[in-house]
Structure formats: C-alpha cells, structure tokens
N, CA, C, O and the ligand as a Tripos MOL2 file, in Angstrom:
@<TRIPOS>MOLECULE
protein
  309   307    78     0     0
PROTEIN
NO_CHARGES

@<TRIPOS>ATOM
      1 N         111.4620  121.6890   66.9180 N.3       1 MET1
      2 CA        112.6860  120.9200   67.1100 C.3       1 MET1
      3 C         112.4780  119.8990   68.2300 C.2       1 MET1
      4 O         112.0480  120.2390   69.3320 O.2       1 MET1
      5 N         112.7870  118.6690   67.9240 N.am      2 THR2
      6 CA        112.5950  117.6340   68.9400 C.3       2 THR2
      7 C         113.8520  117.4800   69.7720 C.2       2 THR2
      8 O         114.9780  117.5770   69.2830 O.2       2 THR2
      9 N         113.6150  117.2400   71.0290 N.am      3 ASN3
     10 CA        114.7240  116.9730   71.9220 C.3       3 ASN3
     11 C         114.7720  115.4780   72.1720 C.2       3 ASN3
     12 O         113.9710  114.9480   72.9400 O.2       3 ASN3
     13 N         115.6970  114.8050   71.5350 N.am      4 GLU4
     14 CA        115.7830  113.3500   71.6830 C.3       4 GLU4
     15 C         116.6890  112.9490   72.8380 C.2       4 GLU4
     16 O         116.8710  111.7630   73.1160 O.2       4 GLU4
     17 N         117.2400  113.9220   73.4880 N.am      5 LYS5
     18 CA        118.0690  113.5950   74.6490 C.3       5 LYS5
     19 C         117.1840  112.9620   75.7240 C.2       5 LYS5
     20 O         116.0950  113.4490   76.0280 O.2       5 LYS5
     21 N         117.6730  111.8880   76.2750 N.am      6 GLU6
     22 CA        116.8860  111.1600   77.2480 C.3       6 GLU6
     23 C         116.7180  111.9660   78.5320 C.2       6 GLU6
     24 O         117.6590  112.5940   79.0170 O.2       6 GLU6
     25 N         115.5230  111.9370   79.0620 N.am      7 ASP7
     26 CA        115.2700  112.6110   80.3220 C.3       7 ASP7
     27 C         115.7800  111.7430   81.4640 C.2       7 ASP7
     28 O         115.1850  110.7120   81.7780 O.2       7 ASP7
     29 N         116.8700  112.1540   82.0810 N.am      8 MET8
     30 CA        117.5050  111.3330   83.1100 C.3       8 MET8
     31 C         116.8020  111.4640   84.4620 C.2       8 MET8
     32 O         117.1090  110.7120   85.3880 O.2       8 MET8
     33 N         115.8810  112.3880   84.5880 N.am      9 THR9
     34 CA        115.3160  112.6520   85.9090 C.3       9 THR9
     35 C         114.4220  111.5110   86.3840 C.2       9 THR9
     36 O         114.1750  111.3870   87.5840 O.2       9 THR9
     37 N         113.9350  110.6780   85.4720 N.am     10 ASP10
     38 CA        113.0850  109.5590   85.8800 C.3      10 ASP10
     39 C         113.8920  108.2980   86.1650 C.2      10 ASP10
     40 O         113.3240  107.2800   86.5600 O.2      10 ASP10
     41 N         115.1860  108.3500   85.9740 N.am     11 ILE11
     42 CA        116.0150  107.1600   86.1450 C.3      11 ILE11
     43 C         116.5910  107.1580   87.5610 C.2      11 ILE11
     44 O         117.2650  108.1090   87.9560 O.2      11 ILE11
     45 N         116.3320  106.1060   88.3180 N.am     12 PRO12
     46 CA        116.7810  106.1020   89.7150 C.3      12 PRO12
     47 C         118.2920  105.9550   89.8410 C.2      12 PRO12
     48 O         118.9430  105.2880   89.0370 O.2      12 PRO12
     49 N         118.8280  106.5970   90.8740 N.am     13 GLU13
     50 CA        120.2290  106.3880   91.2220 C.3      13 GLU13
     51 C         120.3040  105.2440   92.2270 C.2      13 GLU13
     52 O         119.4930  105.1550   93.1480 O.2      13 GLU13
     53 N         121.2810  104.3790   92.0360 N.am     14 VAL14
     54 CA        121.3980  103.1960   92.8720 C.3      14 VAL14
     55 C         122.8040  103.1310   93.4540 C.2      14 VAL14
     56 O         123.7830  103.1240   92.7080 O.2      14 VAL14
     57 N         122.9130  103.0820   94.7840 N.am     15 PRO15
     58 CA        124.2400  102.9050   95.3700 C.3      15 PRO15
     59 C         124.8100  101.5460   95.0060 C.2      15 PRO15
     60 O         124.1490  100.5210   95.1720 O.2      15 PRO15
     61 N         126.0250  101.5440   94.5140 N.am     16 ALA16
     62 CA        126.6690  100.3020   94.0750 C.3      16 ALA16
     63 C         127.9010  100.0460   94.9250 C.2      16 ALA16
     64 O         128.6440  100.9630   95.2750 O.2      16 ALA16
     65 N         128.0970   98.7740   95.2460 N.am     17 ARG17
     66 CA        129.2730   98.3740   96.0210 C.3      17 ARG17
     67 C         130.2920   97.7620   95.0780 C.2      17 ARG17
     68 O         129.9830   96.8300   94.3360 O.2      17 ARG17
     69 N         131.4960   98.2840   95.1100 N.am     18 TYR18
     70 CA        132.5490   97.7450   94.2500 C.3      18 TYR18
     71 C         133.1230   96.4850   94.8800 C.2      18 TYR18
     72 O         133.5450   96.4910   96.0360 O.2      18 TYR18
     73 N         133.1340   95.4190   94.1150 N.am     19 VAL19
     74 CA        133.7000   94.1520   94.5560 C.3      19 VAL19
     75 C         134.9000   93.8450   93.6820 C.2      19 VAL19
     76 O         134.7410   93.5320   92.5020 O.2      19 VAL19
     77 N         136.1010   93.9290   94.2410 N.am     20 PRO20
     78 CA        137.2910   93.6660   93.4260 C.3      20 PRO20
     79 C         137.3750   92.1940   93.0510 C.2      20 PRO20
     80 O         136.8030   91.3450   93.7350 O.2      20 PRO20
     81 N         138.0750   91.8900   91.9830 N.am     21 PRO21
     82 CA        138.2190   90.4920   91.5790 C.3      21 PRO21
     83 C         139.1030   89.7400   92.5590 C.2      21 PRO21
     84 O         139.9890   90.3220   93.1870 O.2      21 PRO21
     85 N         138.8570   88.4550   92.6840 N.am     22 ALA22
     86 CA        139.7110   87.6320   93.5470 C.3      22 ALA22
     87 C         141.1400   87.6260   93.0160 C.2      22 ALA22
     88 O         142.1050   87.5440   93.7770 O.2      22 ALA22
     89 N         141.2510   87.7140   91.7190 N.am     23 ASN23
     90 CA        142.5560   87.7090   91.0650 C.3      23 ASN23
     91 C         142.5030   88.7770   89.9740 C.2      23 ASN23
     92 O         141.5860   88.7610   89.1520 O.2      23 ASN23
     93 N         143.4630   89.7050   89.9460 N.am     24 PRO24
     94 CA        143.4180   90.7880   88.9470 C.3      24 PRO24
     95 C         143.3250   90.2790   87.5130 C.2      24 PRO24
     96 O         142.8330   90.9800   86.6280 O.2      24 PRO24
     97 N         143.8020   89.0510   87.2880 N.am     25 LYS25
     98 CA        143.7080   88.5080   85.9320 C.3      25 LYS25
     99 C         142.2760   88.1910   85.5290 C.2      25 LYS25
    100 O         141.9860   87.9900   84.3490 O.2      25 LYS25
    101 N         141.3850   88.1470   86.5070 N.am     26 LEU26
    102 CA        139.9820   87.8420   86.2070 C.3      26 LEU26
    103 C         139.2260   89.0660   85.7130 C.2      26 LEU26
    104 O         138.0650   88.9610   85.3190 O.2      26 LEU26
    105 N         139.8670   90.2160   85.7320 N.am     27 GLY27
    106 CA        139.1810   91.4050   85.2410 C.3      27 GLY27
    107 C         139.0620   92.4610   86.3140 C.2      27 GLY27
    108 O         139.6480   92.3340   87.3890 O.2      27 GLY27
    109 N         138.3150   93.4910   86.0300 N.am     28 PRO28
    110 CA        138.2830   94.6790   86.8890 C.3      28 PRO28
    111 C         137.3620   94.5670   88.0890 C.2      28 PRO28
    112 O         137.3050   95.4930   88.8980 O.2      28 PRO28
    113 N         136.6350   93.4600   88.2320 N.am     29 GLY29
    114 CA        135.7050   93.3640   89.3490 C.3      29 GLY29
    115 C         134.3130   93.8310   88.9570 C.2      29 GLY29
    116 O         134.0210   94.0830   87.7880 O.2      29 GLY29
    117 N         133.4600   93.9390   89.9750 N.am     30 TYR30
    118 CA        132.0480   94.1910   89.7000 C.3      30 TYR30
    119 C         131.5030   95.2820   90.5880 C.2      30 TYR30
    120 O         132.0180   95.5650   91.6700 O.2      30 TYR30
    121 N         130.4420   95.8820   90.0890 N.am     31 LEU31
    122 CA        129.6240   96.7810   90.8850 C.3      31 LEU31
    123 C         128.3250   96.0390   91.1830 C.2      31 LEU31
    124 O         127.5990   95.6430   90.2700 O.2      31 LEU31
    125 N         128.0440   95.8560   92.4690 N.am     32 VAL32
    126 CA        126.8930   95.0610   92.8820 C.3      32 VAL32
    127 C         125.8380   95.9820   93.4740 C.2      32 VAL32
    128 O         126.1350   96.8520   94.2930 O.2      32 VAL32
    129 N         124.6230   95.7750   93.0490 N.am     33 ILE33
    130 CA        123.5210   96.6190   93.5200 C.3      33 ILE33
    131 C         122.3260   95.7710   93.9060 C.2      33 ILE33
    132 O         122.1890   94.6190   93.4940 O.2      33 ILE33
    133 N         121.4730   96.3720   94.7030 N.am     34 SER34
    134 CA        120.1480   95.8320   94.9490 C.3      34 SER34
    135 C         119.2050   96.6050   94.0370 C.2      34 SER34
    136 O         119.0360   97.8140   94.1910 O.2      34 SER34
    137 N         118.5980   95.9120   93.0960 N.am     35 CYS35
    138 CA        117.8700   96.5770   92.0190 C.3      35 CYS35
    139 C         116.6350   97.3130   92.5340 C.2      35 CYS35
    140 O         115.8230   96.7310   93.2530 O.2      35 CYS35
    141 N         116.4860   98.6040   92.1690 N.am     36 PRO36
    142 CA        115.3080   99.3610   92.6010 C.3      36 PRO36
    143 C         114.0560   98.9850   91.8090 C.2      36 PRO36
    144 O         112.9460   99.3690   92.1750 O.2      36 PRO36
    145 N         114.2380   98.2450   90.7400 N.am     37 ILE37
    146 CA        113.0990   97.9050   89.8850 C.3      37 ILE37
    147 C         112.5160   96.5590   90.2690 C.2      37 ILE37
    148 O         111.3080   96.4440   90.4780 O.2      37 ILE37
    149 N         113.3620   95.5330   90.3670 N.am     38 CYS38
    150 CA        112.8590   94.1880   90.6410 C.3      38 CYS38
    151 C         113.2510   93.6640   92.0110 C.2      38 CYS38
    152 O         112.7260   92.6430   92.4540 O.2      38 CYS38
    153 N         114.1690   94.3480   92.6910 N.am     39 GLY39
    154 CA        114.5570   93.9450   94.0360 C.3      39 GLY39
    155 C         115.6530   92.8950   94.0850 C.2      39 GLY39
    156 O         116.1590   92.5790   95.1620 O.2      39 GLY39
    157 N         116.0210   92.3580   92.9500 N.am     40 ALA40
    158 CA        117.0710   91.3430   92.9260 C.3      40 ALA40
    159 C         118.4440   92.0010   92.9980 C.2      40 ALA40
    160 O         118.5790   93.2200   92.8910 O.2      40 ALA40
    161 N         119.4510   91.1650   93.1800 N.am     41 ARG41
    162 CA        120.8130   91.6530   93.1530 C.3      41 ARG41
    163 C         121.3520   91.5240   91.7400 C.2      41 ARG41
    164 O         121.2530   90.4640   91.1230 O.2      41 ARG41
    165 N         121.9230   92.6090   91.2300 N.am     42 HIS42
    166 CA        122.5390   92.5540   89.9120 C.3      42 HIS42
    167 C         123.9930   92.9770   90.0510 C.2      42 HIS42
    168 O         124.3600   93.7210   90.9600 O.2      42 HIS42
    169 N         124.8080   92.4850   89.1310 N.am     43 GLN43
    170 CA        126.1820   92.9750   89.0980 C.3      43 GLN43
    171 C         126.5380   93.4300   87.6960 C.2      43 GLN43
    172 O         126.1260   92.8410   86.6970 O.2      43 GLN43
    173 N         127.3200   94.5000   87.6600 N.am     44 HIS44
    174 CA        127.7540   95.0870   86.4030 C.3      44 HIS44
    175 C         129.2750   95.1570   86.4210 C.2      44 HIS44
    176 O         129.8840   95.3050   87.4800 O.2      44 HIS44
    177 N         129.8700   95.0520   85.2720 N.am     45 GLY45
    178 CA        131.3150   95.1530   85.1820 C.3      45 GLY45
    179 C         131.7860   96.5250   85.6480 C.2      45 GLY45
    180 O         131.1860   97.5500   85.3250 O.2      45 GLY45
    181 N         132.8820   96.5190   86.4200 N.am     46 ALA46
    182 CA        133.3660   97.7810   86.9800 C.3      46 ALA46
    183 C         134.2080   98.5830   85.9890 C.2      46 ALA46
    184 O         134.4260   99.7780   86.1840 O.2      46 ALA46
    185 N         134.6790   97.9320   84.9340 N.am     47 GLY47
    186 CA        135.4210   98.6500   83.9040 C.3      47 GLY47
    187 C         136.8690   98.9120   84.2630 C.2      47 GLY47
    188 O         137.7770   98.5200   83.5300 O.2      47 GLY47
    189 N         137.0890   99.5710   85.3880 N.am     48 ASN48
    190 CA        138.4350   99.9780   85.7770 C.3      48 ASN48
    191 C         138.5650   99.8440   87.2900 C.2      48 ASN48
    192 O         137.8690  100.5420   88.0270 O.2      48 ASN48
    193 N         139.4460   98.9610   87.7690 N.am     49 PRO49
    194 CA        139.5340   98.7240   89.2120 C.3      49 PRO49
    195 C         140.0230   99.9380   89.9890 C.2      49 PRO49
    196 O         139.6980  100.0790   91.1680 O.2      49 PRO49
    197 N         140.7870  100.8080   89.3670 N.am     50 ASP50
    198 CA        141.2880  101.9900   90.0740 C.3      50 ASP50
    199 C         140.2680  103.1130   90.1010 C.2      50 ASP50
    200 O         140.3260  104.0080   90.9440 O.2      50 ASP50
    201 N         139.3390  103.0490   89.1710 N.am     51 ASN51
    202 CA        138.3240  104.0990   89.0770 C.3      51 ASN51
    203 C         137.0680  103.4590   88.4980 C.2      51 ASN51
    204 O         136.7690  103.6200   87.3150 O.2      51 ASN51
    205 N         136.3250  102.7210   89.3510 N.am     52 PRO52
    206 CA        135.1880  101.9480   88.8480 C.3      52 PRO52
    207 C         134.2250  102.8020   88.0350 C.2      52 PRO52
    208 O         133.9680  103.9650   88.3450 O.2      52 PRO52
    209 N         133.7140  102.1950   87.0080 N.am     53 ASP53
    210 CA        132.9210  102.8930   86.0150 C.3      53 ASP53
    211 C         131.4490  102.9240   86.4360 C.2      53 ASP53
    212 O         130.6450  102.1000   86.0020 O.2      53 ASP53
    213 N         131.1230  103.8850   87.2830 N.am     54 TYR54
    214 CA        129.7240  104.0930   87.6650 C.3      54 TYR54
    215 C         129.0020  104.7810   86.5150 C.2      54 TYR54
    216 O         129.6110  105.1360   85.5060 O.2      54 TYR54
    217 N         127.7040  104.9620   86.6800 N.am     55 GLY55
    218 CA        126.9630  105.6770   85.6470 C.3      55 GLY55
    219 C         125.7730  104.8730   85.1920 C.2      55 GLY55
    220 O         125.4260  103.8670   85.8110 O.2      55 GLY55
    221 N         125.1350  105.3080   84.1070 N.am     56 PRO56
    222 CA        123.9070  104.6550   83.6630 C.3      56 PRO56
    223 C         124.1340  103.2340   83.1810 C.2      56 PRO56
    224 O         125.1410  102.9290   82.5410 O.2      56 PRO56
    225 N         123.1860  102.3760   83.4970 N.am     57 ARG57
    226 CA        123.2130  100.9850   83.0440 C.3      57 ARG57
    227 C         121.7920  100.5620   82.6910 C.2      57 ARG57
    228 O         120.8140  101.0890   83.2220 O.2      57 ARG57
    229 N         121.7070   99.6020   81.7850 N.am     58 VAL58
    230 CA        120.4430   98.9340   81.5430 C.3      58 VAL58
    231 C         120.2730   97.8800   82.6350 C.2      58 VAL58
    232 O         121.1890   97.1010   82.8980 O.2      58 VAL58
    233 N         119.1130   97.8570   83.2620 N.am     59 ALA59
    234 CA        118.8810   96.9360   84.3650 C.3      59 ALA59
    235 C         118.9760   95.4890   83.8920 C.2      59 ALA59
    236 O         118.5930   95.1570   82.7700 O.2      59 ALA59
    237 N         119.4960   94.6390   84.7720 N.am     60 HIS60
    238 CA        119.6540   93.2220   84.4460 C.3      60 HIS60
    239 C         118.4770   92.4010   84.9480 C.2      60 HIS60
    240 O         118.6460   91.2260   85.2770 O.2      60 HIS60
    241 N         117.3190   92.9780   85.0140 N.am     61 CYS61
    242 CA        116.1700   92.2910   85.5950 C.3      61 CYS61
    243 C         115.8170   91.0440   84.7900 C.2      61 CYS61
    244 O         115.7810   91.0620   83.5600 O.2      61 CYS61
    245 N         115.5560   89.9550   85.5280 N.am     62 GLN62
    246 CA        115.1190   88.7130   84.8900 C.3      62 GLN62
    247 C         113.6090   88.7090   84.6880 C.2      62 GLN62
    248 O         113.0890   87.9840   83.8400 O.2      62 GLN62
    249 N         112.9190   89.5140   85.4630 N.am     63 SER63
    250 CA        111.4690   89.5990   85.3310 C.3      63 SER63
    251 C         111.0600   91.0390   85.5920 C.2      63 SER63
    252 O         111.8700   91.8580   86.0280 O.2      63 SER63
    253 N         109.8090   91.3370   85.3240 N.am     64 GLY64
    254 CA        109.3340   92.6900   85.5610 C.3      64 GLY64
    255 C         109.5940   93.5850   84.3690 C.2      64 GLY64
    256 O         110.0110   93.1170   83.3090 O.2      64 GLY64
    257 N         109.3490   94.8680   84.5410 N.am     65 PRO65
    258 CA        109.3810   95.7960   83.4040 C.3      65 PRO65
    259 C         110.7790   96.1250   82.9150 C.2      65 PRO65
    260 O         110.9460   96.5860   81.7850 O.2      65 PRO65
    261 N         111.7860   95.8960   83.7470 N.am     66 GLY66
    262 CA        113.1270   96.3140   83.3570 C.3      66 GLY66
    263 C         113.2420   97.8180   83.3820 C.2      66 GLY66
    264 O         112.3710   98.5090   83.9100 O.2      66 GLY66
    265 N         114.3100   98.3200   82.8160 N.am     67 GLY67
    266 CA        114.5080   99.7600   82.8170 C.3      67 GLY67
    267 C         115.9740  100.1020   82.9280 C.2      67 GLY67
    268 O         116.8490   99.3140   82.5710 O.2      67 GLY67
    269 N         116.2140  101.2750   83.4210 N.am     68 LYS68
    270 CA        117.5980  101.7450   83.5610 C.3      68 LYS68
    271 C         117.7800  102.3010   84.9560 C.2      68 LYS68
    272 O         116.8220  102.6390   85.6500 O.2      68 LYS68
    273 N         119.0360  102.3840   85.3410 N.am     69 TYR69
    274 CA        119.3850  103.0640   86.5740 C.3      69 TYR69
    275 C         120.7780  103.6250   86.4380 C.2      69 TYR69
    276 O         121.5230  103.2960   85.5150 O.2      69 TYR69
    277 N         121.1070  104.4840   87.3840 N.am     70 ILE70
    278 CA        122.4210  105.1130   87.3740 C.3      70 ILE70
    279 C         123.1670  104.6430   88.6150 C.2      70 ILE70
    280 O         122.7320  104.8760   89.7430 O.2      70 ILE70
    281 N         124.2790  103.9870   88.3940 N.am     71 LEU71
    282 CA        125.0830  103.5160   89.5180 C.3      71 LEU71
    283 C         125.8680  104.6830   90.1070 C.2      71 LEU71
    284 O         126.4960  105.4590   89.3880 O.2      71 LEU71
    285 N         125.8160  104.7860   91.4330 N.am     72 ILE72
    286 CA        126.6070  105.7920   92.1200 C.3      72 ILE72
    287 C         127.4020  105.0740   93.2210 C.2      72 ILE72
    288 O         126.9660  104.0350   93.7170 O.2      72 ILE72
    289 N         128.5550  105.6170   93.6030 N.am     73 PRO73
    290 CA        129.3280  104.9830   94.6750 C.3      73 PRO73
    291 C         128.5200  104.9540   95.9620 C.2      73 PRO73
    292 O         127.9030  105.9550   96.3270 O.2      73 PRO73
    293 N         128.5140  103.8240   96.6510 N.am     74 GLU74
    294 CA        127.6450  103.6860   97.8110 C.3      74 GLU74
    295 C         128.0190  104.6450   98.9340 C.2      74 GLU74
    296 O         127.1570  105.0470   99.7150 O.2      74 GLU74
    297 N         129.2880  105.0150   99.0220 N.am     75 ASN75
    298 CA        129.6570  105.9440  100.0840 C.3      75 ASN75
    299 C         129.2890  107.3900   99.7470 C.2      75 ASN75
    300 O         129.5250  108.2990  100.5440 O.2      75 ASN75
    301 N         128.7160  107.5940   98.5780 N.am     76 ARG76
    302 CA        128.2280  108.9240   98.2290 C.3      76 ARG76
    303 C         126.7080  108.9760   98.2300 C.2      76 ARG76
    304 O         126.1130  110.0110   97.9340 O.2      76 ARG76
    305 N         126.0800  107.8440   98.5680 N.am     77 ALA77
    306 CA        124.6130  107.7770   98.5220 C.3      77 ALA77
    307 C         124.0110  108.5630   99.6870 C.2      77 ALA77
    308 O         122.7890  108.6280   99.8210 O.2      77 ALA77
    309 ZN        116.3200   94.2670   88.4330 Zn       78 ZN78
@<TRIPOS>BOND
     1     1     2 1
     2     2     3 1
     3     3     4 2
     4     3     5 am
     5     5     6 1
     6     6     7 1
     7     7     8 2
     8     7     9 am
     9     9    10 1
    10    10    11 1
    11    11    12 2
    12    11    13 am
    13    13    14 1
    14    14    15 1
    15    15    16 2
    16    15    17 am
    17    17    18 1
    18    18    19 1
    19    19    20 2
    20    19    21 am
    21    21    22 1
    22    22    23 1
    23    23    24 2
    24    23    25 am
    25    25    26 1
    26    26    27 1
    27    27    28 2
    28    27    29 am
    29    29    30 1
    30    30    31 1
    31    31    32 2
    32    31    33 am
    33    33    34 1
    34    34    35 1
    35    35    36 2
    36    35    37 am
    37    37    38 1
    38    38    39 1
    39    39    40 2
    40    39    41 am
    41    41    42 1
    42    42    43 1
    43    43    44 2
    44    43    45 am
    45    45    46 1
    46    46    47 1
    47    47    48 2
    48    47    49 am
    49    49    50 1
    50    50    51 1
    51    51    52 2
    52    51    53 am
    53    53    54 1
    54    54    55 1
    55    55    56 2
    56    55    57 am
    57    57    58 1
    58    58    59 1
    59    59    60 2
    60    59    61 am
    61    61    62 1
    62    62    63 1
    63    63    64 2
    64    63    65 am
    65    65    66 1
    66    66    67 1
    67    67    68 2
    68    67    69 am
    69    69    70 1
    70    70    71 1
    71    71    72 2
    72    71    73 am
    73    73    74 1
    74    74    75 1
    75    75    76 2
    76    75    77 am
    77    77    78 1
    78    78    79 1
    79    79    80 2
    80    79    81 am
    81    81    82 1
    82    82    83 1
    83    83    84 2
    84    83    85 am
    85    85    86 1
    86    86    87 1
    87    87    88 2
    88    87    89 am
    89    89    90 1
    90    90    91 1
    91    91    92 2
    92    91    93 am
    93    93    94 1
    94    94    95 1
    95    95    96 2
    96    95    97 am
    97    97    98 1
    98    98    99 1
    99    99   100 2
   100    99   101 am
   101   101   102 1
   102   102   103 1
   103   103   104 2
   104   103   105 am
   105   105   106 1
   106   106   107 1
   107   107   108 2
   108   107   109 am
   109   109   110 1
   110   110   111 1
   111   111   112 2
   112   111   113 am
   113   113   114 1
   114   114   115 1
   115   115   116 2
   116   115   117 am
   117   117   118 1
   118   118   119 1
   119   119   120 2
   120   119   121 am
   121   121   122 1
   122   122   123 1
   123   123   124 2
   124   123   125 am
   125   125   126 1
   126   126   127 1
   127   127   128 2
   128   127   129 am
   129   129   130 1
   130   130   131 1
   131   131   132 2
   132   131   133 am
   133   133   134 1
   134   134   135 1
   135   135   136 2
   136   135   137 am
   137   137   138 1
   138   138   139 1
   139   139   140 2
   140   139   141 am
   141   141   142 1
   142   142   143 1
   143   143   144 2
   144   143   145 am
   145   145   146 1
   146   146   147 1
   147   147   148 2
   148   147   149 am
   149   149   150 1
   150   150   151 1
   151   151   152 2
   152   151   153 am
   153   153   154 1
   154   154   155 1
   155   155   156 2
   156   155   157 am
   157   157   158 1
   158   158   159 1
   159   159   160 2
   160   159   161 am
   161   161   162 1
   162   162   163 1
   163   163   164 2
   164   163   165 am
   165   165   166 1
   166   166   167 1
   167   167   168 2
   168   167   169 am
   169   169   170 1
   170   170   171 1
   171   171   172 2
   172   171   173 am
   173   173   174 1
   174   174   175 1
   175   175   176 2
   176   175   177 am
   177   177   178 1
   178   178   179 1
   179   179   180 2
   180   179   181 am
   181   181   182 1
   182   182   183 1
   183   183   184 2
   184   183   185 am
   185   185   186 1
   186   186   187 1
   187   187   188 2
   188   187   189 am
   189   189   190 1
   190   190   191 1
   191   191   192 2
   192   191   193 am
   193   193   194 1
   194   194   195 1
   195   195   196 2
   196   195   197 am
   197   197   198 1
   198   198   199 1
   199   199   200 2
   200   199   201 am
   201   201   202 1
   202   202   203 1
   203   203   204 2
   204   203   205 am
   205   205   206 1
   206   206   207 1
   207   207   208 2
   208   207   209 am
   209   209   210 1
   210   210   211 1
   211   211   212 2
   212   211   213 am
   213   213   214 1
   214   214   215 1
   215   215   216 2
   216   215   217 am
   217   217   218 1
   218   218   219 1
   219   219   220 2
   220   219   221 am
   221   221   222 1
   222   222   223 1
   223   223   224 2
   224   223   225 am
   225   225   226 1
   226   226   227 1
   227   227   228 2
   228   227   229 am
   229   229   230 1
   230   230   231 1
   231   231   232 2
   232   231   233 am
   233   233   234 1
   234   234   235 1
   235   235   236 2
   236   235   237 am
   237   237   238 1
   238   238   239 1
   239   239   240 2
   240   239   241 am
   241   241   242 1
   242   242   243 1
   243   243   244 2
   244   243   245 am
   245   245   246 1
   246   246   247 1
   247   247   248 2
   248   247   249 am
   249   249   250 1
   250   250   251 1
   251   251   252 2
   252   251   253 am
   253   253   254 1
   254   254   255 1
   255   255   256 2
   256   255   257 am
   257   257   258 1
   258   258   259 1
   259   259   260 2
   260   259   261 am
   261   261   262 1
   262   262   263 1
   263   263   264 2
   264   263   265 am
   265   265   266 1
   266   266   267 1
   267   267   268 2
   268   267   269 am
   269   269   270 1
   270   270   271 1
   271   271   272 2
   272   271   273 am
   273   273   274 1
   274   274   275 1
   275   275   276 2
   276   275   277 am
   277   277   278 1
   278   278   279 1
   279   279   280 2
   280   279   281 am
   281   281   282 1
   282   282   283 1
   283   283   284 2
   284   283   285 am
   285   285   286 1
   286   286   287 1
   287   287   288 2
   288   287   289 am
   289   289   290 1
   290   290   291 1
   291   291   292 2
   292   291   293 am
   293   293   294 1
   294   294   295 1
   295   295   296 2
   296   295   297 am
   297   297   298 1
   298   298   299 1
   299   299   300 2
   300   299   301 am
   301   301   302 1
   302   302   303 1
   303   303   304 2
   304   303   305 am
   305   305   306 1
   306   306   307 1
   307   307   308 2
@<TRIPOS>SUBSTRUCTURE
     1 MET1         2 RESIDUE 1 A MET
     2 THR2         6 RESIDUE 1 A THR
     3 ASN3        10 RESIDUE 1 A ASN
     4 GLU4        14 RESIDUE 1 A GLU
     5 LYS5        18 RESIDUE 1 A LYS
     6 GLU6        22 RESIDUE 1 A GLU
     7 ASP7        26 RESIDUE 1 A ASP
     8 MET8        30 RESIDUE 1 A MET
     9 THR9        34 RESIDUE 1 A THR
    10 ASP10       38 RESIDUE 1 A ASP
    11 ILE11       42 RESIDUE 1 A ILE
    12 PRO12       46 RESIDUE 1 A PRO
    13 GLU13       50 RESIDUE 1 A GLU
    14 VAL14       54 RESIDUE 1 A VAL
    15 PRO15       58 RESIDUE 1 A PRO
    16 ALA16       62 RESIDUE 1 A ALA
    17 ARG17       66 RESIDUE 1 A ARG
    18 TYR18       70 RESIDUE 1 A TYR
    19 VAL19       74 RESIDUE 1 A VAL
    20 PRO20       78 RESIDUE 1 A PRO
    21 PRO21       82 RESIDUE 1 A PRO
    22 ALA22       86 RESIDUE 1 A ALA
    23 ASN23       90 RESIDUE 1 A ASN
    24 PRO24       94 RESIDUE 1 A PRO
    25 LYS25       98 RESIDUE 1 A LYS
    26 LEU26      102 RESIDUE 1 A LEU
    27 GLY27      106 RESIDUE 1 A GLY
    28 PRO28      110 RESIDUE 1 A PRO
    29 GLY29      114 RESIDUE 1 A GLY
    30 TYR30      118 RESIDUE 1 A TYR
    31 LEU31      122 RESIDUE 1 A LEU
    32 VAL32      126 RESIDUE 1 A VAL
    33 ILE33      130 RESIDUE 1 A ILE
    34 SER34      134 RESIDUE 1 A SER
    35 CYS35      138 RESIDUE 1 A CYS
    36 PRO36      142 RESIDUE 1 A PRO
    37 ILE37      146 RESIDUE 1 A ILE
    38 CYS38      150 RESIDUE 1 A CYS
    39 GLY39      154 RESIDUE 1 A GLY
    40 ALA40      158 RESIDUE 1 A ALA
    41 ARG41      162 RESIDUE 1 A ARG
    42 HIS42      166 RESIDUE 1 A HIS
    43 GLN43      170 RESIDUE 1 A GLN
    44 HIS44      174 RESIDUE 1 A HIS
    45 GLY45      178 RESIDUE 1 A GLY
    46 ALA46      182 RESIDUE 1 A ALA
    47 GLY47      186 RESIDUE 1 A GLY
    48 ASN48      190 RESIDUE 1 A ASN
    49 PRO49      194 RESIDUE 1 A PRO
    50 ASP50      198 RESIDUE 1 A ASP
    51 ASN51      202 RESIDUE 1 A ASN
    52 PRO52      206 RESIDUE 1 A PRO
    53 ASP53      210 RESIDUE 1 A ASP
    54 TYR54      214 RESIDUE 1 A TYR
    55 GLY55      218 RESIDUE 1 A GLY
    56 PRO56      222 RESIDUE 1 A PRO
    57 ARG57      226 RESIDUE 1 A ARG
    58 VAL58      230 RESIDUE 1 A VAL
    59 ALA59      234 RESIDUE 1 A ALA
    60 HIS60      238 RESIDUE 1 A HIS
    61 CYS61      242 RESIDUE 1 A CYS
    62 GLN62      246 RESIDUE 1 A GLN
    63 SER63      250 RESIDUE 1 A SER
    64 GLY64      254 RESIDUE 1 A GLY
    65 PRO65      258 RESIDUE 1 A PRO
    66 GLY66      262 RESIDUE 1 A GLY
    67 GLY67      266 RESIDUE 1 A GLY
    68 LYS68      270 RESIDUE 1 A LYS
    69 TYR69      274 RESIDUE 1 A TYR
    70 ILE70      278 RESIDUE 1 A ILE
    71 LEU71      282 RESIDUE 1 A LEU
    72 ILE72      286 RESIDUE 1 A ILE
    73 PRO73      290 RESIDUE 1 A PRO
    74 GLU74      294 RESIDUE 1 A GLU
    75 ASN75      298 RESIDUE 1 A ASN
    76 ARG76      302 RESIDUE 1 A ARG
    77 ALA77      306 RESIDUE 1 A ALA
    78 ZN78       309 GROUP 0 **** ****
C-alpha cells in the first residue's frame, strides 16, 4: 500500500507577519515572509483578516528551486 500523503517534515515553517489592508475594501490583507528558499520577500493572501489563513503555501520564488513552506504566526515562532 502506497502512502501518497505528503511528508510535511521536510517543509520549513516560516514566521509570517500579517499586514492588514489599507482599506478593508481592498481585501483581507497579506501575510509577508522572508523566504527560506530564495531569501526574497513574498506575500500571500491572508484569507480572513480576523483569523489570517496561515498554513502550507507554494513558494512564490522568482528564481531557484522553489518549493513549499508552512506559514506560522510570527509571534509563535
Ligand atoms: Zn522564495
């Protein structure tokens, strides 16, 4: 029996800073990180301003191997 469940242990956790939108009409804001893969700054949609949607993301790397990471609240890092 094959286990196709992804092994999460190799995926780095990255502290993310929640940046609220300047205007609530612009959306839920962003989670901003310093990428552990390429070193650049990436931002991901926060999903919900009252309870930002942390968790796994596909890296937004412009160069390099790319990959995935798991966003965690920066005050829990
Ligand atoms: Zn990156």
